[in-house]
TITORGU-301933 format. One record per atom (N, C-alpha, C): residue in three letters; residue number from 0; x, y, z. Coordinates in steps of 0.05 Angstrom, whole numbers, plus 5000, padded with zeros to 4 digits. Last residue first. Layout:
BEGIN
{node ALA NUM {X Y Z}}
...
This chain:
BEGIN
{node SER 65 {2041 1763 4036}}
{node SER 65 {2014 1774 4033}}
{node SER 65 {2002 1770 4005}}
{node VAL 64 {2092 1747 4036}}
{node VAL 64 {2072 1727 4043}}
{node VAL 64 {2043 1737 4040}}
{node GLU 63 {2119 1793 4022}}
{node GLU 63 {2121 1770 4005}}
{node GLU 63 {2100 1749 4011}}
{node ARG 62 {2108 1828 4065}}
{node ARG 62 {2099 1835 4038}}
{node ARG 62 {2099 1810 4019}}
{node ARG 61 {2135 1801 4106}}
{node ARG 61 {2106 1805 4107}}
{node ARG 61 {2094 1812 4080}}
{node PHE 60 {2189 1806 4089}}
{node PHE 60 {2176 1780 4091}}
{node PHE 60 {2145 1782 4091}}
{node LYS 59 {2195 1861 4094}}
{node LYS 59 {2198 1848 4068}}
{node LYS 59 {2184 1821 4067}}
{node ASN 58 {2189 1867 4149}}
{node ASN 58 {2170 1879 4131}}
{node ASN 58 {2171 1867 4103}}
{node HIS 57 {2234 1838 4166}}
{node HIS 57 {2207 1830 4174}}
{node HIS 57 {2186 1841 4156}}
{node GLU 56 {2276 1868 4144}}
{node GLU 56 {2272 1840 4136}}
{node GLU 56 {2244 1830 4143}}
{node PHE 55 {2269 1917 4172}}
{node PHE 55 {2266 1916 4143}}
{node PHE 55 {2260 1887 4133}}
{node GLU 54 {2281 1899 4224}}
{node GLU 54 {2254 1910 4218}}
{node GLU 54 {2249 1909 4188}}
{node ARG 53 {2335 1886 4216}}
{node ARG 53 {2316 1865 4224}}
{node ARG 53 {2287 1874 4218}}
{node LEU 52 {2356 1937 4205}}
{node LEU 52 {2357 1916 4184}}
{node LEU 52 {2337 1893 4191}}
{node THR 51 {2347 1962 4255}}
{node THR 51 {2335 1972 4231}}
{node THR 51 {2334 1951 4209}}
{node ARG 50 {2380 1930 4287}}
{node ARG 50 {2352 1933 4294}}
{node ARG 50 {2337 1942 4269}}
{node ASN 49 {2430 1939 4264}}
{node ASN 49 {2419 1912 4264}}
{node ASN 49 {2389 1913 4269}}
{node LEU 48 {2437 1994 4275}}
{node LEU 48 {2436 1985 4248}}
{node LEU 48 {2423 1957 4246}}
{node SER 47 {2441 1991 4331}}
{node SER 47 {2419 2006 4318}}
{node SER 47 {2416 1998 4289}}
{node MET 46 {2487 1961 4336}}
{node MET 46 {2462 1952 4348}}
{node MET 46 {2438 1966 4335}}
{node ARG 45 {2525 1994 4311}}
{node ARG 45 {2519 1967 4299}}
{node ARG 45 {2492 1957 4310}}
{node LEU 44 {2527 2037 4346}}
{node LEU 44 {2518 2041 4319}}
{node LEU 44 {2510 2015 4306}}
{node VAL 43 {2547 2012 4392}}
{node VAL 43 {2522 2026 4393}}
{node VAL 43 {2510 2030 4365}}
{node ASP 42 {2596 1993 4374}}
{node ASP 42 {2576 1974 4383}}
{node ASP 42 {2549 1987 4384}}
{node SER 41 {2624 2040 4364}}
{node SER 41 {2616 2024 4341}}
{node SER 41 {2595 2004 4349}}
{node GLN 40 {2639 2055 4414}}
{node GLN 40 {2618 2071 4401}}
{node GLN 40 {2607 2055 4377}}
{node SER 39 {2646 1995 4454}}
{node SER 39 {2656 2017 4438}}
{node SER 39 {2633 2033 4426}}
{node HIS 38 {2620 1960 4485}}
{node HIS 38 {2648 1963 4490}}
{node HIS 38 {2661 1986 4474}}
{node LEU 37 {2562 1942 4517}}
{node LEU 37 {2573 1961 4498}}
{node LEU 37 {2603 1966 4504}}
{node ASN 36 {2525 1912 4548}}
{node ASN 36 {2546 1899 4532}}
{node ASN 36 {2557 1918 4510}}
{node ASN 35 {2492 1937 4583}}
{node ASN 35 {2482 1934 4556}}
{node ASN 35 {2503 1922 4537}}
{node LYS 34 {2522 1938 4630}}
{node LYS 34 {2495 1926 4631}}
{node LYS 34 {2485 1920 4603}}
{node ILE 33 {2566 1967 4612}}
{node ILE 33 {2570 1939 4620}}
{node ILE 33 {2542 1925 4620}}
{node CYS 32 {2542 2017 4602}}
{node CYS 32 {2556 2002 4580}}
{node CYS 32 {2559 1973 4587}}
{node PHE 31 {2523 2032 4652}}
{node PHE 31 {2505 2028 4630}}
{node PHE 31 {2517 2011 4608}}
{node GLU 30 {2573 2036 4680}}
{node GLU 30 {2551 2018 4689}}
{node GLU 30 {2532 2011 4667}}
{node ARG 29 {2600 2076 4652}}
{node ARG 29 {2610 2048 4652}}
{node ARG 29 {2588 2028 4660}}
{node ASP 28 {2590 2127 4617}}
{node ASP 28 {2574 2114 4637}}
{node ASP 28 {2580 2084 4637}}
{node LYS 27 {2618 2143 4573}}
{node LYS 27 {2630 2148 4600}}
{node LYS 27 {2615 2135 4622}}
{node MET 26 {2584 2132 4532}}
{node MET 26 {2607 2115 4535}}
{node MET 26 {2622 2120 4562}}
{node LEU 25 {2547 2174 4538}}
{node LEU 25 {2539 2146 4542}}
{node LEU 25 {2563 2129 4547}}
{node GLU 24 {2579 2217 4522}}
{node GLU 24 {2569 2216 4549}}
{node GLU 24 {2560 2187 4556}}
{node ASN 23 {2587 2204 4468}}
{node ASN 23 {2610 2206 4486}}
{node ASN 23 {2601 2204 4515}}
{node LEU 22 {2534 2207 4451}}
{node LEU 22 {2548 2182 4449}}
{node LEU 22 {2572 2182 4468}}
{node SER 21 {2525 2262 4459}}
{node SER 21 {2509 2242 4474}}
{node SER 21 {2523 2215 4474}}
{node GLU 20 {2561 2282 4421}}
{node GLU 20 {2563 2289 4449}}
{node GLU 20 {2549 2269 4467}}
{node LYS 19 {2540 2260 4374}}
{node LYS 19 {2567 2253 4383}}
{node LYS 19 {2571 2259 4412}}
{node GLN 18 {2491 2286 4373}}
{node GLN 18 {2492 2257 4374}}
{node GLN 18 {2519 2248 4384}}
{node THR 17 {2508 2338 4366}}
{node THR 17 {2493 2331 4390}}
{node THR 17 {2493 2301 4394}}
{node ARG 16 {2531 2335 4315}}
{node ARG 16 {2547 2342 4338}}
{node ARG 16 {2534 2334 4364}}
{node TYR 15 {2509 2279 4276}}
{node TYR 15 {2506 2306 4286}}
{node TYR 15 {2523 2310 4311}}
{node ILE 14 {2554 2236 4239}}
{node ILE 14 {2532 2240 4258}}
{node ILE 14 {2532 2270 4267}}
{node ARG 13 {2573 2197 4187}}
{node ARG 13 {2572 2224 4197}}
{node ARG 13 {2548 2226 4216}}
{node VAL 12 {2616 2142 4180}}
{node VAL 12 {2589 2151 4187}}
{node VAL 12 {2591 2180 4198}}
{node PRO 11 {2649 2099 4136}}
{node PRO 11 {2650 2124 4151}}
{node PRO 11 {2621 2133 4156}}
{node ILE 10 {2656 2031 4145}}
{node ILE 10 {2639 2051 4132}}
{node ILE 10 {2640 2077 4148}}
{node PRO 9 {2708 1984 4134}}
{node PRO 9 {2694 2003 4151}}
{node PRO 9 {2678 2023 4134}}
{node ASN 8 {2721 1926 4119}}
{node ASN 8 {2709 1947 4102}}
{node ASN 8 {2694 1967 4119}}
{node SER 7 {2739 1890 4156}}
{node SER 7 {2758 1898 4136}}
{node SER 7 {2747 1921 4118}}
{node TYR 6 {2739 1876 4220}}
{node TYR 6 {2721 1889 4201}}
{node TYR 6 {2739 1902 4180}}
{node LYS 5 {2782 1851 4243}}
{node LYS 5 {2756 1838 4244}}
{node LYS 5 {2738 1850 4223}}
{node TYR 4 {2844 1850 4209}}
{node TYR 4 {2824 1865 4224}}
{node TYR 4 {2797 1850 4222}}
{node ARG 3 {2907 1825 4216}}
{node ARG 3 {2881 1820 4205}}
{node ARG 3 {2861 1835 4222}}
{node THR 2 {2972 1842 4200}}
{node THR 2 {2951 1846 4219}}
{node THR 2 {2924 1841 4204}}
{node THR 1 {3022 1795 4179}}
{node THR 1 {3004 1818 4174}}
{node THR 1 {2982 1819 4194}}
{node MET 0 {3088 1781 4192}}
{node MET 0 {3061 1774 4198}}
{node MET 0 {3043 1798 4194}}
């Protein structure tokens, strides 16, 4: 039986050392993570990416209807 991964095409991301330190500190704060539904560092990055992509889509839509 082969293992199936939820995300089959991972994208390597380089972050600054200070960002990594802050991210590690954030993940240690269990109360914050539970409150914000964060289970991994990847969740934090995906949320930010989704926010940026949503903004892009809104801007693109506004340009098309103008």
